[in-house]
C-alpha positions as a LaTeX table, in Angstrom:
\begin{tabular}{lrrr}
\hline
Residue & $x$ (\AA) & $y$ (\AA) & $z$ (\AA) \\
\hline
Unk1 & 55.38 & $-40.09$ & 77.03 \\
Unk2 & 55.02 & $-36.86$ & 75.10 \\
Unk3 & 52.37 & $-34.32$ & 75.96 \\
Unk4 & 49.62 & $-33.79$ & 73.39 \\
Unk5 & 49.20 & $-30.11$ & 72.53 \\
Unk6 & 46.72 & $-30.13$ & 69.65 \\
Unk7 & 44.74 & $-32.54$ & 67.55 \\
Unk8 & 43.08 & $-32.03$ & 64.18 \\
Unk9 & 41.07 & $-34.34$ & 61.95 \\
Unk10 & 44.21 & $-36.17$ & 60.80 \\
Unk11 & 47.02 & $-34.99$ & 63.07 \\
Unk12 & 48.36 & $-34.98$ & 66.61 \\
Unk13 & 50.83 & $-32.27$ & 67.61 \\
Unk14 & 52.91 & $-33.37$ & 70.57 \\
Unk15 & 55.85 & $-32.01$ & 72.53 \\
Unk16 & 59.25 & $-32.75$ & 71.05 \\
Unk17 & 61.65 & $-34.86$ & 73.12 \\
Unk18 & 65.28 & $-35.91$ & 72.85 \\
Unk19 & 64.02 & $-39.22$ & 71.44 \\
Unk20 & 62.91 & $-37.38$ & 68.27 \\
Unk21 & 66.43 & $-37.17$ & 66.79 \\
Unk22 & 65.90 & $-40.07$ & 64.31 \\
Unk23 & 62.57 & $-38.64$ & 63.12 \\
Unk24 & 63.92 & $-35.11$ & 62.69 \\
Unk25 & 66.98 & $-36.47$ & 60.89 \\
Unk26 & 64.66 & $-37.66$ & 58.13 \\
Unk27 & 64.01 & $-33.98$ & 57.38 \\
Unk28 & 67.32 & $-32.43$ & 58.42 \\
Unk29 & 69.50 & $-34.84$ & 56.40 \\
Unk30 & 67.44 & $-34.32$ & 53.22 \\
Unk31 & 69.00 & $-31.61$ & 51.02 \\
Unk32 & 65.70 & $-31.09$ & 49.17 \\
Unk33 & 63.67 & $-30.62$ & 52.37 \\
Unk34 & 66.40 & $-28.32$ & 53.72 \\
Unk35 & 66.79 & $-26.28$ & 50.52 \\
Unk36 & 65.69 & $-23.04$ & 52.20 \\
Unk37 & 67.78 & $-23.58$ & 55.33 \\
Unk38 & 71.50 & $-22.73$ & 55.50 \\
Unk39 & 72.44 & $-26.42$ & 55.35 \\
Unk40 & 71.40 & $-29.92$ & 56.30 \\
Unk41 & 71.92 & $-30.94$ & 59.93 \\
Unk42 & 73.72 & $-33.86$ & 61.51 \\
Unk43 & 72.76 & $-35.52$ & 64.78 \\
Unk44 & 74.64 & $-32.94$ & 66.89 \\
Unk45 & 72.85 & $-30.01$ & 65.20 \\
Unk46 & 69.56 & $-31.87$ & 65.50 \\
Unk47 & 70.11 & $-32.29$ & 69.24 \\
Unk48 & 70.83 & $-28.54$ & 69.47 \\
Unk49 & 67.56 & $-27.89$ & 67.62 \\
Unk50 & 65.70 & $-30.04$ & 70.17 \\
Unk51 & 67.43 & $-28.21$ & 73.06 \\
Unk52 & 66.37 & $-24.87$ & 71.52 \\
Unk53 & 62.80 & $-26.19$ & 71.26 \\
Unk54 & 62.75 & $-27.47$ & 74.85 \\
Unk55 & 64.03 & $-24.06$ & 76.02 \\
Unk56 & 61.20 & $-22.40$ & 74.08 \\
Unk57 & 58.68 & $-24.64$ & 75.87 \\
Unk58 & 60.19 & $-23.69$ & 79.22 \\
Unk59 & 60.64 & $-19.97$ & 78.56 \\
Unk60 & 57.66 & $-19.14$ & 76.34 \\
Unk61 & 55.21 & $-22.03$ & 76.73 \\
Unk62 & 55.37 & $-22.68$ & 72.98 \\
Unk63 & 57.74 & $-24.13$ & 70.43 \\
Unk64 & 57.83 & $-26.48$ & 67.49 \\
Unk65 & 55.78 & $-29.60$ & 68.07 \\
Unk66 & 56.12 & $-33.01$ & 66.47 \\
Unk67 & 53.34 & $-33.69$ & 63.98 \\
Unk68 & 52.23 & $-37.29$ & 63.74 \\
Unk69 & 49.46 & $-39.01$ & 61.82 \\
Unk70 & 46.52 & $-39.45$ & 64.19 \\
Unk71 & 45.65 & $-42.99$ & 63.08 \\
Unk72 & 49.09 & $-44.49$ & 62.45 \\
Unk73 & 51.32 & $-42.46$ & 64.79 \\
Unk74 & 53.71 & $-41.98$ & 61.85 \\
Unk75 & 56.08 & $-39.00$ & 62.05 \\
Unk76 & 55.13 & $-36.36$ & 59.46 \\
Unk77 & 57.10 & $-33.29$ & 60.48 \\
Unk78 & 57.11 & $-30.39$ & 62.90 \\
Unk79 & 54.93 & $-27.33$ & 63.27 \\
Unk80 & 54.44 & $-24.88$ & 66.06 \\
Unk81 & 54.73 & $-21.38$ & 67.41 \\
Unk82 & 58.20 & $-19.95$ & 67.99 \\
Unk83 & 59.45 & $-16.56$ & 69.18 \\
Unk84 & 61.25 & $-14.53$ & 66.51 \\
Unk85 & 62.71 & $-11.05$ & 66.35 \\
Unk86 & 61.59 & $-9.00$ & 63.36 \\
Unk87 & 62.96 & $-5.48$ & 62.97 \\
Unk88 & 63.65 & $-5.29$ & 66.70 \\
Unk89 & 60.15 & $-6.47$ & 67.66 \\
Unk90 & 59.42 & $-9.76$ & 69.41 \\
Unk91 & 56.82 & $-11.71$ & 67.39 \\
Unk92 & 55.34 & $-15.22$ & 67.51 \\
Unk93 & 55.83 & $-17.20$ & 64.31 \\
Unk94 & 54.09 & $-20.28$ & 63.01 \\
Unk95 & 56.85 & $-22.47$ & 61.61 \\
Unk96 & 56.51 & $-25.75$ & 59.74 \\
Unk97 & 58.82 & $-28.32$ & 58.19 \\
Unk98 & 57.66 & $-31.72$ & 56.96 \\
Unk99 & 59.27 & $-34.87$ & 55.59 \\
Unk100 & 59.37 & $-34.80$ & 51.81 \\
Unk101 & 57.44 & $-38.08$ & 51.42 \\
Unk102 & 54.42 & $-36.29$ & 52.96 \\
Unk103 & 54.51 & $-33.08$ & 50.91 \\
Unk104 & 51.38 & $-32.13$ & 48.99 \\
Unk105 & 48.91 & $-33.83$ & 51.34 \\
Unk106 & 47.78 & $-30.68$ & 53.16 \\
Unk107 & 49.40 & $-31.60$ & 56.48 \\
Unk108 & 51.38 & $-28.35$ & 56.79 \\
Unk109 & 48.25 & $-26.26$ & 56.18 \\
Unk110 & 46.18 & $-28.35$ & 58.62 \\
Unk111 & 48.84 & $-28.14$ & 61.34 \\
Unk112 & 49.52 & $-24.42$ & 60.76 \\
Unk113 & 45.79 & $-23.62$ & 60.89 \\
Unk114 & 45.53 & $-25.47$ & 64.21 \\
Unk115 & 48.53 & $-23.52$ & 65.54 \\
Unk116 & 46.94 & $-20.24$ & 64.43 \\
Unk117 & 43.72 & $-21.11$ & 66.25 \\
Unk118 & 45.70 & $-22.16$ & 69.34 \\
Unk119 & 47.72 & $-18.94$ & 69.26 \\
Unk120 & 44.67 & $-16.72$ & 69.11 \\
Unk121 & 42.29 & $-18.73$ & 71.32 \\
Unk122 & 44.59 & $-20.30$ & 73.93 \\
Unk123 & 47.51 & $-17.87$ & 74.06 \\
Unk124 & 45.48 & $-14.71$ & 73.36 \\
Unk125 & 48.01 & $-13.52$ & 70.80 \\
Unk126 & 46.94 & $-10.45$ & 68.84 \\
Unk127 & 49.22 & $-11.10$ & 65.85 \\
Unk128 & 50.97 & $-14.16$ & 64.44 \\
Unk129 & 53.57 & $-14.17$ & 61.69 \\
Unk130 & 55.27 & $-16.63$ & 59.38 \\
Unk131 & 58.70 & $-16.13$ & 57.78 \\
Unk132 & 59.01 & $-18.20$ & 54.59 \\
Unk133 & 61.95 & $-17.78$ & 52.25 \\
Unk134 & 60.88 & $-15.58$ & 49.32 \\
Unk135 & 61.69 & $-18.45$ & 46.93 \\
Unk136 & 59.79 & $-21.11$ & 48.90 \\
Unk137 & 56.45 & $-21.00$ & 47.12 \\
Unk138 & 54.92 & $-24.03$ & 48.93 \\
Unk139 & 55.59 & $-22.40$ & 52.31 \\
Unk140 & 54.18 & $-19.04$ & 51.21 \\
Unk141 & 51.06 & $-20.85$ & 49.99 \\
Unk142 & 50.59 & $-22.44$ & 53.43 \\
Unk143 & 50.75 & $-18.98$ & 55.05 \\
Unk144 & 48.22 & $-17.67$ & 52.53 \\
Unk145 & 45.87 & $-20.65$ & 52.97 \\
Unk146 & 45.63 & $-19.97$ & 56.71 \\
Unk147 & 44.68 & $-16.36$ & 56.05 \\
Unk148 & 48.02 & $-14.58$ & 56.34 \\
Unk149 & 49.07 & $-11.75$ & 54.05 \\
Unk150 & 52.56 & $-10.64$ & 53.09 \\
Unk151 & 53.55 & $-7.41$ & 54.86 \\
Unk152 & 57.10 & $-6.98$ & 53.62 \\
Unk153 & 60.39 & $-8.74$ & 53.05 \\
Unk154 & 63.32 & $-8.66$ & 55.46 \\
Unk155 & 66.77 & $-10.17$ & 55.67 \\
Unk156 & 66.84 & $-12.87$ & 58.36 \\
Unk157 & 69.14 & $-15.88$ & 58.69 \\
Unk158 & 71.26 & $-14.32$ & 55.95 \\
Unk159 & 68.54 & $-14.45$ & 53.31 \\
Unk160 & 65.43 & $-12.65$ & 52.12 \\
Unk161 & 62.21 & $-13.82$ & 53.76 \\
Unk162 & 58.61 & $-12.67$ & 53.60 \\
Unk163 & 56.93 & $-11.45$ & 56.75 \\
Unk164 & 53.42 & $-12.88$ & 56.52 \\
Unk165 & 51.02 & $-11.94$ & 59.28 \\
Unk166 & 47.49 & $-12.21$ & 60.55 \\
Unk167 & 45.84 & $-10.35$ & 63.41 \\
Unk168 & 42.82 & $-11.18$ & 65.54 \\
\hline
\end{tabular}
């Protein structure tokens, strides 16, 4: 049984487990959903992603969480707080990635807003960032809708990304 981290009006955010490979594959095997990532992922890469997430839970007390529909339990995507290095500084990032069939329904914004609140109120973070690809307009809009502003662009993961941020 997964641990519930957050709930919103429509969503539950729960800890990821090794049983989430099939759900995550719905995103990771979709070239459209993965357009701003280096490539799609197979099951082995998906398992590595889960291992990375579980290590983040253990080492930092945060990570990407599975987002499911509160009423139906249906898998919608992932959203959470992950450690990132930006210009040599350790920052906490809100990251989000949802299945394409659920795009445009406000789930990413709702989940990201809940993560922002959790980061400030439960973790006592002073600053939270998001790192969307400069060409990924829907992701930049999510960052803006939760009150973040673009600080600069950097090269990370071999591409240009915005550094959006918000402080307490």
